[in-house]
All heavy atoms as TSV, in Angstrom:
chain	resi	resn	atom	element	x	y	z
A	1	MET	N	N	-113.168	-92.796	55.341
A	1	MET	CA	C	-114.322	-92.697	56.210
A	1	MET	C	C	-113.852	-92.381	57.625
A	1	MET	O	O	-112.961	-93.015	58.153
A	1	MET	CB	C	-115.089	-94.018	56.184
A	1	MET	CG	C	-116.310	-94.011	57.000
A	1	MET	SD	S	-117.157	-95.572	56.719
A	1	MET	CE	C	-118.530	-95.313	57.746
A	2	ALA	N	N	-114.454	-91.405	58.236
A	2	ALA	CA	C	-114.045	-90.971	59.565
A	2	ALA	C	C	-114.586	-91.926	60.629
A	2	ALA	O	O	-115.705	-92.418	60.534
A	2	ALA	CB	C	-114.550	-89.565	59.827
A	3	ARG	N	N	-113.753	-92.174	61.632
A	3	ARG	CA	C	-114.159	-93.013	62.760
A	3	ARG	C	C	-114.734	-92.137	63.860
A	3	ARG	O	O	-114.318	-91.004	64.034
A	3	ARG	CB	C	-112.958	-93.779	63.301
A	3	ARG	CG	C	-112.487	-94.874	62.379
A	3	ARG	CD	C	-111.437	-95.729	63.045
A	3	ARG	NE	N	-110.245	-94.979	63.420
A	3	ARG	CZ	C	-109.193	-94.793	62.638
A	3	ARG	NH1	N	-109.180	-95.291	61.437
A	3	ARG	NH2	N	-108.159	-94.111	63.059
A	4	PRO	N	N	-115.680	-92.680	64.632
A	4	PRO	CA	C	-116.197	-91.922	65.771
A	4	PRO	C	C	-115.087	-91.643	66.775
A	4	PRO	O	O	-114.117	-92.380	66.854
A	4	PRO	CB	C	-117.254	-92.845	66.374
A	4	PRO	CG	C	-117.567	-93.839	65.328
A	4	PRO	CD	C	-116.366	-93.937	64.444
A	5	ARG	N	N	-115.243	-90.587	67.551
A	5	ARG	CA	C	-114.233	-90.235	68.541
A	5	ARG	C	C	-114.084	-91.345	69.569
A	5	ARG	O	O	-115.052	-91.947	69.986
A	5	ARG	CB	C	-114.618	-88.951	69.252
A	5	ARG	CG	C	-114.584	-87.766	68.330
A	5	ARG	CD	C	-114.814	-86.540	69.104
A	5	ARG	NE	N	-113.509	-86.120	69.619
A	5	ARG	CZ	C	-113.308	-85.025	70.306
A	5	ARG	NH1	N	-114.309	-84.245	70.603
A	5	ARG	NH2	N	-112.117	-84.695	70.722
A	6	GLY	N	N	-112.860	-91.592	69.978
A	6	GLY	CA	C	-112.588	-92.580	71.008
A	6	GLY	C	C	-112.498	-94.005	70.499
A	6	GLY	O	O	-112.190	-94.905	71.260
A	7	GLU	N	N	-112.760	-94.228	69.261
A	7	GLU	CA	C	-112.697	-95.582	68.717
A	7	GLU	C	C	-111.459	-95.703	67.846
A	7	GLU	O	O	-111.327	-95.035	66.833
A	7	GLU	CB	C	-113.944	-95.887	67.890
A	7	GLU	CG	C	-113.965	-97.310	67.367
A	7	GLU	CD	C	-115.224	-97.610	66.573
A	7	GLU	OE1	O	-116.291	-97.112	66.948
A	7	GLU	OE2	O	-115.104	-98.326	65.587
A	8	SER	N	N	-110.557	-96.569	68.282
A	8	SER	CA	C	-109.349	-96.769	67.498
A	8	SER	C	C	-109.548	-97.913	66.512
A	8	SER	O	O	-110.475	-98.714	66.630
A	8	SER	CB	C	-108.162	-97.077	68.413
A	8	SER	OG	O	-108.355	-98.323	69.034
A	9	ARG	N	N	-108.685	-97.991	65.563
A	9	ARG	CA	C	-108.786	-99.032	64.549
A	9	ARG	C	C	-108.579	-100.418	65.147
A	9	ARG	O	O	-109.125	-101.399	64.667
A	9	ARG	CB	C	-107.767	-98.750	63.446
A	9	ARG	CG	C	-107.938	-99.574	62.221
A	9	ARG	CD	C	-107.063	-99.032	61.094
A	9	ARG	NE	N	-107.329	-99.676	59.850
A	9	ARG	CZ	C	-108.312	-99.349	59.026
A	9	ARG	NH1	N	-109.116	-98.378	59.342
A	9	ARG	NH2	N	-108.473	-99.985	57.891
A	10	GLU	N	N	-107.813	-100.510	66.224
A	10	GLU	CA	C	-107.501	-101.805	66.829
A	10	GLU	C	C	-108.594	-102.300	67.776
A	10	GLU	O	O	-108.537	-103.415	68.244
A	10	GLU	CB	C	-106.181	-101.719	67.595
A	10	GLU	CG	C	-104.970	-101.516	66.706
A	10	GLU	CD	C	-104.780	-100.049	66.317
A	10	GLU	OE1	O	-105.229	-99.168	67.080
A	10	GLU	OE2	O	-104.235	-99.792	65.237
A	11	SER	N	N	-109.583	-101.491	68.091
A	11	SER	CA	C	-110.595	-101.884	69.063
A	11	SER	C	C	-111.586	-102.896	68.503
A	11	SER	O	O	-112.298	-103.538	69.257
A	11	SER	CB	C	-111.352	-100.663	69.577
A	11	SER	OG	O	-112.127	-100.109	68.541
A	12	ARG	N	N	-111.664	-103.059	67.226
A	12	ARG	CA	C	-112.620	-103.969	66.614
A	12	ARG	C	C	-111.906	-104.811	65.559
A	12	ARG	O	O	-111.080	-104.318	64.810
A	12	ARG	CB	C	-113.730	-103.154	65.950
A	12	ARG	CG	C	-114.905	-103.984	65.545
A	12	ARG	CD	C	-115.967	-103.179	64.891
A	12	ARG	NE	N	-116.381	-102.072	65.765
A	12	ARG	CZ	C	-117.263	-101.172	65.414
A	12	ARG	NH1	N	-117.821	-101.224	64.236
A	12	ARG	NH2	N	-117.599	-100.206	66.227
A	13	ALA	N	N	-112.236	-106.100	65.515
A	13	ALA	CA	C	-111.614	-106.986	64.523
A	13	ALA	C	C	-112.073	-106.600	63.126
A	13	ALA	O	O	-113.254	-106.333	62.900
A	13	ALA	CB	C	-111.959	-108.436	64.815
A	14	GLN	N	N	-111.172	-106.574	62.213
A	14	GLN	CA	C	-111.483	-106.244	60.832
A	14	GLN	C	C	-112.037	-107.474	60.121
A	14	GLN	O	O	-111.586	-108.594	60.360
A	14	GLN	CB	C	-110.233	-105.749	60.100
A	14	GLN	CG	C	-109.709	-104.451	60.640
A	14	GLN	CD	C	-110.675	-103.315	60.393
A	14	GLN	OE1	O	-111.220	-103.183	59.310
A	14	GLN	NE2	N	-110.907	-102.514	61.416
A	15	TRP	N	N	-112.985	-107.253	59.236
A	15	TRP	CA	C	-113.566	-108.355	58.491
A	15	TRP	C	C	-112.574	-108.858	57.466
A	15	TRP	O	O	-111.875	-108.095	56.805
A	15	TRP	CB	C	-114.838	-107.908	57.769
A	15	TRP	CG	C	-115.498	-109.046	57.068
A	15	TRP	CD1	C	-116.372	-109.931	57.614
A	15	TRP	CD2	C	-115.311	-109.447	55.720
A	15	TRP	NE1	N	-116.755	-110.853	56.689
A	15	TRP	CE2	C	-116.107	-110.590	55.502
A	15	TRP	CE3	C	-114.540	-108.975	54.663
A	15	TRP	CZ2	C	-116.165	-111.245	54.287
A	15	TRP	CZ3	C	-114.596	-109.633	53.453
A	15	TRP	CH2	C	-115.397	-110.751	53.281
A	16	SER	N	N	-112.492	-110.168	57.349
A	16	SER	CA	C	-111.690	-110.783	56.289
A	16	SER	C	C	-112.401	-112.059	55.872
A	16	SER	O	O	-113.120	-112.664	56.663
A	16	SER	CB	C	-110.264	-111.075	56.766
A	16	SER	OG	O	-110.263	-112.102	57.714
A	17	PRO	N	N	-112.202	-112.500	54.632
A	17	PRO	CA	C	-112.943	-113.657	54.138
A	17	PRO	C	C	-112.439	-114.998	54.680
A	17	PRO	O	O	-113.024	-116.025	54.398
A	17	PRO	CB	C	-112.738	-113.580	52.622
A	17	PRO	CG	C	-111.474	-112.827	52.451
A	17	PRO	CD	C	-111.408	-111.872	53.600
A	18	GLU	N	N	-111.389	-115.014	55.481
A	18	GLU	CA	C	-110.859	-116.277	56.002
A	18	GLU	C	C	-111.826	-116.880	57.016
A	18	GLU	O	O	-112.491	-116.176	57.770
A	18	GLU	CB	C	-109.517	-116.034	56.666
A	18	GLU	CG	C	-108.471	-115.518	55.704
A	18	GLU	CD	C	-107.187	-115.159	56.417
A	18	GLU	OE1	O	-107.036	-115.557	57.583
A	18	GLU	OE2	O	-106.364	-114.485	55.811
A	19	LEU	N	N	-111.886	-118.207	57.059
A	19	LEU	CA	C	-112.825	-118.905	57.934
A	19	LEU	C	C	-112.456	-118.721	59.406
A	19	LEU	O	O	-113.326	-118.611	60.253
A	19	LEU	CB	C	-112.852	-120.391	57.577
A	19	LEU	CG	C	-113.906	-121.235	58.270
A	19	LEU	CD1	C	-115.294	-120.672	57.983
A	19	LEU	CD2	C	-113.823	-122.662	57.819
A	20	ARG	N	N	-111.183	-118.670	59.721
A	20	ARG	CA	C	-110.755	-118.538	61.116
A	20	ARG	C	C	-110.287	-117.128	61.449
A	20	ARG	O	O	-109.404	-116.932	62.266
A	20	ARG	CB	C	-109.648	-119.538	61.411
A	20	ARG	CG	C	-110.133	-120.960	61.330
A	20	ARG	CD	C	-109.065	-121.940	61.687
A	20	ARG	NE	N	-109.573	-123.281	61.537
A	20	ARG	CZ	C	-109.302	-124.255	62.367
A	20	ARG	NH1	N	-108.526	-124.051	63.381
A	20	ARG	NH2	N	-109.804	-125.439	62.174
A	21	SER	N	N	-110.909	-116.152	60.874
A	21	SER	CA	C	-110.526	-114.769	61.121
A	21	SER	C	C	-110.995	-114.333	62.508
A	21	SER	O	O	-111.956	-114.884	63.051
A	21	SER	CB	C	-111.134	-113.856	60.059
A	21	SER	OG	O	-112.528	-113.798	60.216
A	22	PRO	N	N	-110.333	-113.342	63.111
A	22	PRO	CA	C	-110.775	-112.852	64.422
A	22	PRO	C	C	-112.211	-112.333	64.404
A	22	PRO	O	O	-112.939	-112.482	65.381
A	22	PRO	CB	C	-109.790	-111.721	64.721
A	22	PRO	CG	C	-108.589	-112.031	63.914
A	22	PRO	CD	C	-109.092	-112.722	62.683
A	23	TYR	N	N	-112.629	-111.753	63.295
A	23	TYR	CA	C	-113.998	-111.248	63.177
A	23	TYR	C	C	-114.995	-112.388	63.309
A	23	TYR	O	O	-115.971	-112.305	64.067
A	23	TYR	CB	C	-114.176	-110.544	61.836
A	23	TYR	CG	C	-115.586	-110.074	61.587
A	23	TYR	CD1	C	-116.045	-108.881	62.126
A	23	TYR	CD2	C	-116.466	-110.832	60.821
A	23	TYR	CE1	C	-117.338	-108.448	61.909
A	23	TYR	CE2	C	-117.758	-110.412	60.599
A	23	TYR	CZ	C	-118.190	-109.223	61.147
A	23	TYR	OH	O	-119.469	-108.809	60.934
A	24	LEU	N	N	-114.763	-113.480	62.585
A	24	LEU	CA	C	-115.689	-114.618	62.611
A	24	LEU	C	C	-115.660	-115.314	63.968
A	24	LEU	O	O	-116.704	-115.736	64.476
A	24	LEU	CB	C	-115.348	-115.602	61.490
A	24	LEU	CG	C	-116.369	-116.683	61.223
A	24	LEU	CD1	C	-117.729	-116.066	60.905
A	24	LEU	CD2	C	-115.923	-117.561	60.084
A	25	ARG	N	N	-114.477	-115.421	64.577
A	25	ARG	CA	C	-114.401	-116.036	65.909
A	25	ARG	C	C	-115.177	-115.207	66.932
A	25	ARG	O	O	-115.870	-115.763	67.780
A	25	ARG	CB	C	-112.954	-116.187	66.344
A	25	ARG	CG	C	-112.295	-117.388	65.673
A	25	ARG	CD	C	-110.947	-117.629	66.254
A	25	ARG	NE	N	-110.046	-116.561	65.786
A	25	ARG	CZ	C	-108.778	-116.475	66.100
A	25	ARG	NH1	N	-108.231	-117.358	66.891
A	25	ARG	NH2	N	-108.036	-115.503	65.633
A	26	GLY	N	N	-115.072	-113.887	66.852
A	26	GLY	CA	C	-115.831	-113.036	67.762
A	26	GLY	C	C	-117.323	-113.153	67.538
A	26	GLY	O	O	-118.111	-113.170	68.491
A	27	LEU	N	N	-117.726	-113.247	66.276
A	27	LEU	CA	C	-119.139	-113.392	65.946
A	27	LEU	C	C	-119.695	-114.715	66.464
A	27	LEU	O	O	-120.795	-114.770	67.028
A	27	LEU	CB	C	-119.317	-113.298	64.430
A	27	LEU	CG	C	-120.736	-113.228	63.893
A	27	LEU	CD1	C	-121.430	-111.976	64.400
A	27	LEU	CD2	C	-120.713	-113.239	62.373
A	28	VAL	N	N	-118.934	-115.782	66.333
A	28	VAL	CA	C	-119.360	-117.089	66.828
A	28	VAL	C	C	-119.442	-117.078	68.350
A	28	VAL	O	O	-120.398	-117.598	68.937
A	28	VAL	CB	C	-118.410	-118.201	66.320
A	28	VAL	CG1	C	-118.649	-119.512	67.042
A	28	VAL	CG2	C	-118.578	-118.379	64.827
A	29	ALA	N	N	-118.466	-116.465	69.003
A	29	ALA	CA	C	-118.493	-116.388	70.467
A	29	ALA	C	C	-119.718	-115.607	70.941
A	29	ALA	O	O	-120.393	-116.007	71.899
A	29	ALA	CB	C	-117.211	-115.730	70.974
A	30	TYR	N	N	-120.026	-114.504	70.271
A	30	TYR	CA	C	-121.197	-113.708	70.622
A	30	TYR	C	C	-122.475	-114.529	70.441
A	30	TYR	O	O	-123.362	-114.526	71.297
A	30	TYR	CB	C	-121.238	-112.444	69.754
A	30	TYR	CG	C	-122.412	-111.558	70.021
A	30	TYR	CD1	C	-122.439	-110.715	71.120
A	30	TYR	CD2	C	-123.516	-111.573	69.174
A	30	TYR	CE1	C	-123.525	-109.892	71.378
A	30	TYR	CE2	C	-124.610	-110.758	69.421
A	30	TYR	CZ	C	-124.607	-109.920	70.518
A	30	TYR	OH	O	-125.683	-109.126	70.764
A	31	ALA	N	N	-122.577	-115.247	69.339
A	31	ALA	CA	C	-123.765	-116.066	69.076
A	31	ALA	C	C	-123.913	-117.166	70.126
A	31	ALA	O	O	-125.033	-117.473	70.557
A	31	ALA	CB	C	-123.680	-116.669	67.677
A	32	LEU	N	N	-122.805	-117.751	70.562
A	32	LEU	CA	C	-122.877	-118.793	71.587
A	32	LEU	C	C	-123.346	-118.224	72.927
A	32	LEU	O	O	-124.155	-118.853	73.619
A	32	LEU	CB	C	-121.512	-119.468	71.753
A	32	LEU	CG	C	-121.098	-120.393	70.620
A	32	LEU	CD1	C	-119.664	-120.870	70.824
A	32	LEU	CD2	C	-122.036	-121.581	70.531
A	33	VAL	N	N	-122.872	-117.056	73.294
A	33	VAL	CA	C	-123.296	-116.435	74.548
A	33	VAL	C	C	-124.786	-116.090	74.495
A	33	VAL	O	O	-125.525	-116.364	75.443
A	33	VAL	CB	C	-122.440	-115.182	74.846
A	33	VAL	CG1	C	-123.036	-114.370	75.993
A	33	VAL	CG2	C	-121.012	-115.582	75.166
A	34	VAL	N	N	-125.232	-115.505	73.395
A	34	VAL	CA	C	-126.653	-115.163	73.256
A	34	VAL	C	C	-127.500	-116.438	73.279
A	34	VAL	O	O	-128.542	-116.486	73.949
A	34	VAL	CB	C	-126.895	-114.356	71.967
A	34	VAL	CG1	C	-128.377	-114.231	71.675
A	34	VAL	CG2	C	-126.259	-112.983	72.089
A	35	GLY	N	N	-127.072	-117.473	72.589
A	35	GLY	CA	C	-127.808	-118.735	72.587
A	35	GLY	C	C	-127.897	-119.356	73.965
A	35	GLY	O	O	-128.942	-119.896	74.357
A	36	LEU	N	N	-126.809	-119.273	74.728
A	36	LEU	CA	C	-126.820	-119.820	76.080
A	36	LEU	C	C	-127.778	-119.041	76.975
A	36	LEU	O	O	-128.531	-119.640	77.760
A	36	LEU	CB	C	-125.406	-119.786	76.671
A	36	LEU	CG	C	-125.258	-120.321	78.090
A	36	LEU	CD1	C	-125.640	-121.789	78.151
A	36	LEU	CD2	C	-123.845	-120.110	78.582
A	37	CYS	N	N	-127.786	-117.726	76.848
A	37	CYS	CA	C	-128.716	-116.902	77.642
A	37	CYS	C	C	-130.167	-117.230	77.304
A	37	CYS	O	O	-131.010	-117.330	78.197
A	37	CYS	CB	C	-128.437	-115.419	77.403
A	37	CYS	SG	S	-126.877	-114.861	78.110
A	38	VAL	N	N	-130.465	-117.402	76.038
A	38	VAL	CA	C	-131.827	-117.752	75.619
A	38	VAL	C	C	-132.204	-119.128	76.152
A	38	VAL	O	O	-133.328	-119.332	76.649
A	38	VAL	CB	C	-131.958	-117.692	74.082
A	38	VAL	CG1	C	-133.250	-118.322	73.613
A	38	VAL	CG2	C	-131.849	-116.250	73.603
A	39	ALA	N	N	-131.287	-120.078	76.100
A	39	ALA	CA	C	-131.575	-121.429	76.593
A	39	ALA	C	C	-131.844	-121.427	78.092
A	39	ALA	O	O	-132.764	-122.101	78.567
A	39	ALA	CB	C	-130.399	-122.354	76.265
A	40	VAL	N	N	-131.077	-120.649	78.851
A	40	VAL	CA	C	-131.295	-120.566	80.299
A	40	VAL	C	C	-132.646	-119.923	80.593
A	40	VAL	O	O	-133.396	-120.392	81.462
A	40	VAL	CB	C	-130.139	-119.794	80.972
A	40	VAL	CG1	C	-130.477	-119.430	82.403
A	40	VAL	CG2	C	-128.863	-120.616	80.917
A	41	ALA	N	N	-132.969	-118.858	79.879
A	41	ALA	CA	C	-134.252	-118.186	80.098
A	41	ALA	C	C	-135.418	-119.111	79.759
A	41	ALA	O	O	-136.407	-119.182	80.506
A	41	ALA	CB	C	-134.322	-116.907	79.272
A	42	LEU	N	N	-135.335	-119.819	78.648
A	42	LEU	CA	C	-136.414	-120.737	78.273
A	42	LEU	C	C	-136.552	-121.875	79.273
A	42	LEU	O	O	-137.665	-122.294	79.598
A	42	LEU	CB	C	-136.176	-121.285	76.864
A	42	LEU	CG	C	-136.381	-120.296	75.729
A	42	LEU	CD1	C	-136.017	-120.950	74.404
A	42	LEU	CD2	C	-137.808	-119.786	75.694
A	43	ALA	N	N	-135.431	-122.394	79.775
A	43	ALA	CA	C	-135.487	-123.466	80.766
A	43	ALA	C	C	-136.142	-122.976	82.049
A	43	ALA	O	O	-136.920	-123.702	82.678
A	43	ALA	CB	C	-134.083	-123.989	81.052
A	44	TRP	N	N	-135.854	-121.734	82.443
A	44	TRP	CA	C	-136.453	-121.175	83.648
A	44	TRP	C	C	-137.964	-121.040	83.485
A	44	TRP	O	O	-138.729	-121.412	84.380
A	44	TRP	CB	C	-135.814	-119.819	83.951
A	44	TRP	CG	C	-136.325	-119.204	85.211
A	44	TRP	CD1	C	-135.958	-119.522	86.485
A	44	TRP	CD2	C	-137.311	-118.183	85.322
A	44	TRP	NE1	N	-136.642	-118.742	87.374
A	44	TRP	CE2	C	-137.488	-117.902	86.693
A	44	TRP	CE3	C	-138.051	-117.462	84.390
A	44	TRP	CZ2	C	-138.377	-116.949	87.137
A	44	TRP	CZ3	C	-138.930	-116.512	84.846
A	44	TRP	CH2	C	-139.088	-116.263	86.207
A	45	PHE	N	N	-138.402	-120.514	82.338
A	45	PHE	CA	C	-139.833	-120.372	82.097
A	45	PHE	C	C	-140.520	-121.729	82.023
A	45	PHE	O	O	-141.622	-121.914	82.539
A	45	PHE	CB	C	-140.100	-119.587	80.811
A	45	PHE	CG	C	-139.998	-118.108	80.991
A	45	PHE	CD1	C	-139.005	-117.395	80.353
A	45	PHE	CD2	C	-140.886	-117.421	81.793
A	45	PHE	CE1	C	-138.899	-116.027	80.511
A	45	PHE	CE2	C	-140.800	-116.058	81.969
A	45	PHE	CZ	C	-139.796	-115.358	81.321
A	46	ARG	N	N	-139.864	-122.689	81.393
A	46	ARG	CA	C	-140.458	-124.025	81.271
A	46	ARG	C	C	-140.601	-124.677	82.644
A	46	ARG	O	O	-141.625	-125.282	82.956
A	46	ARG	CB	C	-139.582	-124.877	80.361
A	46	ARG	CG	C	-140.131	-126.230	80.106
A	46	ARG	CD	C	-139.267	-126.975	79.126
A	46	ARG	NE	N	-139.769	-128.320	78.984
A	46	ARG	CZ	C	-139.019	-129.352	78.703
A	46	ARG	NH1	N	-137.734	-129.186	78.494
A	46	ARG	NH2	N	-139.531	-130.542	78.597
A	47	ASP	N	N	-139.584	-124.543	83.475
A	47	ASP	CA	C	-139.636	-125.115	84.808
A	47	ASP	C	C	-140.703	-124.427	85.656
A	47	ASP	O	O	-141.408	-125.067	86.436
A	47	ASP	CB	C	-138.267	-124.987	85.481
A	47	ASP	CG	C	-138.219	-125.735	86.787
A	47	ASP	OD1	O	-138.586	-126.915	86.803
A	47	ASP	OD2	O	-137.829	-125.120	87.803
A	48	ARG	N	N	-140.844	-123.132	85.477
A	48	ARG	CA	C	-141.863	-122.379	86.212
A	48	ARG	C	C	-143.264	-122.843	85.823
A	48	ARG	O	O	-144.135	-123.025	86.678
A	48	ARG	CB	C	-141.682	-120.898	85.897
A	48	ARG	CG	C	-142.527	-120.000	86.694
A	48	ARG	CD	C	-142.142	-118.571	86.393
A	48	ARG	NE	N	-143.194	-117.679	86.829
A	48	ARG	CZ	C	-143.355	-116.457	86.413
A	48	ARG	NH1	N	-142.529	-115.954	85.531
A	48	ARG	NH2	N	-144.328	-115.715	86.853
A	49	GLU	N	N	-143.497	-123.035	84.534
A	49	GLU	CA	C	-144.811	-123.517	84.071
A	49	GLU	C	C	-145.067	-124.942	84.556
A	49	GLU	O	O	-146.195	-125.281	84.915
A	49	GLU	CB	C	-144.889	-123.455	82.546
A	49	GLU	CG	C	-144.972	-122.049	82.010
A	49	GLU	CD	C	-146.217	-121.316	82.480
A	49	GLU	OE1	O	-147.295	-121.944	82.529
A	49	GLU	OE2	O	-146.100	-120.136	82.811
A	50	ARG	N	N	-144.035	-125.771	84.570
A	50	ARG	CA	C	-144.193	-127.139	85.031
A	50	ARG	C	C	-144.557	-127.161	86.519
A	50	ARG	O	O	-145.400	-127.942	86.954
A	50	ARG	CB	C	-142.907	-127.932	84.803
A	50	ARG	CG	C	-143.110	-129.405	85.036
A	50	ARG	CD	C	-141.897	-130.272	84.759
A	50	ARG	NE	N	-141.017	-129.739	83.748
A	50	ARG	CZ	C	-139.684	-129.819	83.833
A	50	ARG	NH1	N	-139.108	-130.378	84.850
A	50	ARG	NH2	N	-138.930	-129.332	82.870
A	51	ALA	N	N	-143.948	-126.278	87.307
A	51	ALA	CA	C	-144.266	-126.204	88.737
A	51	ALA	C	C	-145.696	-125.727	88.945
A	51	ALA	O	O	-146.390	-126.207	89.842
A	51	ALA	CB	C	-143.285	-125.273	89.437
A	52	ARG	N	N	-146.144	-124.788	88.134
A	52	ARG	CA	C	-147.531	-124.311	88.240
A	52	ARG	C	C	-148.515	-125.429	87.940
A	52	ARG	O	O	-149.513	-125.600	88.638
A	52	ARG	CB	C	-147.779	-123.174	87.252
A	52	ARG	CG	C	-147.465	-121.851	87.794
A	52	ARG	CD	C	-147.966	-120.806	86.845
A	52	ARG	NE	N	-147.498	-119.503	87.265
A	52	ARG	CZ	C	-147.571	-118.430	86.555
A	52	ARG	NH1	N	-148.105	-118.489	85.357
A	52	ARG	NH2	N	-147.125	-117.299	87.004
A	53	SER	N	N	-148.267	-126.199	86.887
A	53	SER	CA	C	-149.207	-127.256	86.519
A	53	SER	C	C	-149.162	-128.387	87.548
A	53	SER	O	O	-150.185	-129.029	87.805
A	53	SER	CB	C	-148.895	-127.783	85.127
A	53	SER	OG	O	-147.635	-128.412	85.096
A	54	ARG	N	N	-148.028	-128.620	88.165
A	54	ARG	CA	C	-147.908	-129.657	89.163
A	54	ARG	C	C	-148.685	-129.288	90.431
A	54	ARG	O	O	-149.293	-130.133	91.068
A	54	ARG	CB	C	-146.437	-129.878	89.512
A	54	ARG	CG	C	-146.202	-130.992	90.488
A	54	ARG	CD	C	-144.724	-131.185	90.792
A	54	ARG	NE	N	-144.186	-129.935	91.322
A	54	ARG	CZ	C	-142.999	-129.431	90.999
A	54	ARG	NH1	N	-142.248	-130.055	90.128
A	54	ARG	NH2	N	-142.564	-128.318	91.528
A	55	ASP	N	N	-148.675	-127.993	90.767
A	55	ASP	CA	C	-149.387	-127.530	91.965
A	55	ASP	C	C	-150.878	-127.296	91.696
A	55	ASP	O	O	-151.610	-126.958	92.604
A	55	ASP	CB	C	-148.769	-126.225	92.479
A	55	ASP	CG	C	-147.364	-126.442	92.987
A	55	ASP	OD1	O	-147.000	-127.586	93.286
A	55	ASP	OD2	O	-146.611	-125.446	93.063
A	56	GLY	N	N	-151.312	-127.422	90.452
A	56	GLY	CA	C	-152.712	-127.241	90.133
A	56	GLY	C	C	-153.116	-125.801	89.923
A	56	GLY	O	O	-154.285	-125.494	89.831
A	57	ARG	N	N	-152.133	-124.910	89.852
A	57	ARG	CA	C	-152.448	-123.485	89.642
A	57	ARG	C	C	-152.418	-123.172	88.156
A	57	ARG	O	O	-151.522	-123.600	87.453
A	57	ARG	CB	C	-151.440	-122.601	90.352
A	57	ARG	CG	C	-151.542	-122.681	91.853
A	57	ARG	CD	C	-150.524	-121.787	92.477
A	57	ARG	NE	N	-149.201	-122.351	92.232
A	57	ARG	CZ	C	-148.066	-121.734	92.540
A	57	ARG	NH1	N	-148.084	-120.528	93.042
A	57	ARG	NH2	N	-146.915	-122.307	92.313
A	58	THR	N	N	-153.423	-122.449	87.703
A	58	THR	CA	C	-153.441	-121.969	86.326
A	58	THR	C	C	-153.854	-120.513	86.325
A	58	THR	O	O	-154.488	-120.036	87.253
A	58	THR	CB	C	-154.418	-122.783	85.442
A	58	THR	OG1	O	-155.721	-122.652	85.981
A	58	THR	CG2	C	-154.018	-124.234	85.369
A	59	ASP	N	N	-153.514	-119.807	85.274
A	59	ASP	CA	C	-153.890	-118.403	85.138
A	59	ASP	C	C	-155.200	-118.229	84.388
A	59	ASP	O	O	-155.622	-117.129	84.116
A	59	ASP	CB	C	-152.788	-117.622	84.400
A	59	ASP	CG	C	-151.540	-117.512	85.265
A	59	ASP	OD1	O	-151.666	-117.631	86.497
A	59	ASP	OD2	O	-150.458	-117.297	84.693
A	60	GLN	N	N	-155.846	-119.315	84.049
A	60	GLN	CA	C	-157.102	-119.216	83.287
A	60	GLN	C	C	-158.254	-118.931	84.224
A	60	GLN	O	O	-158.323	-119.464	85.335
A	60	GLN	CB	C	-157.354	-120.511	82.527
A	60	GLN	CG	C	-156.282	-120.792	81.486
A	60	GLN	CD	C	-156.470	-122.152	80.857
A	60	GLN	OE1	O	-157.332	-122.911	81.281
A	60	GLN	NE2	N	-155.655	-122.440	79.860
A	61	ALA	N	N	-159.186	-118.100	83.790
A	61	ALA	CA	C	-160.345	-117.736	84.622
A	61	ALA	C	C	-161.434	-118.780	84.546
A	61	ALA	O	O	-161.584	-119.528	83.671
A	61	ALA	CB	C	-160.911	-116.402	84.154
């Protein structure tokens, strides 16, 4: 199978069935970063809504 131009075989971890493989470690690290970003965004929205309700402001007509 041909690789896209500019992409070497060493640029990406190869999949292997081992539990501590570089592929799985990279996947876990990616999932942790995405989860942290989602948690920060949700906390920001939650705090924003809490401040609105505390000040008596609502978006309802």
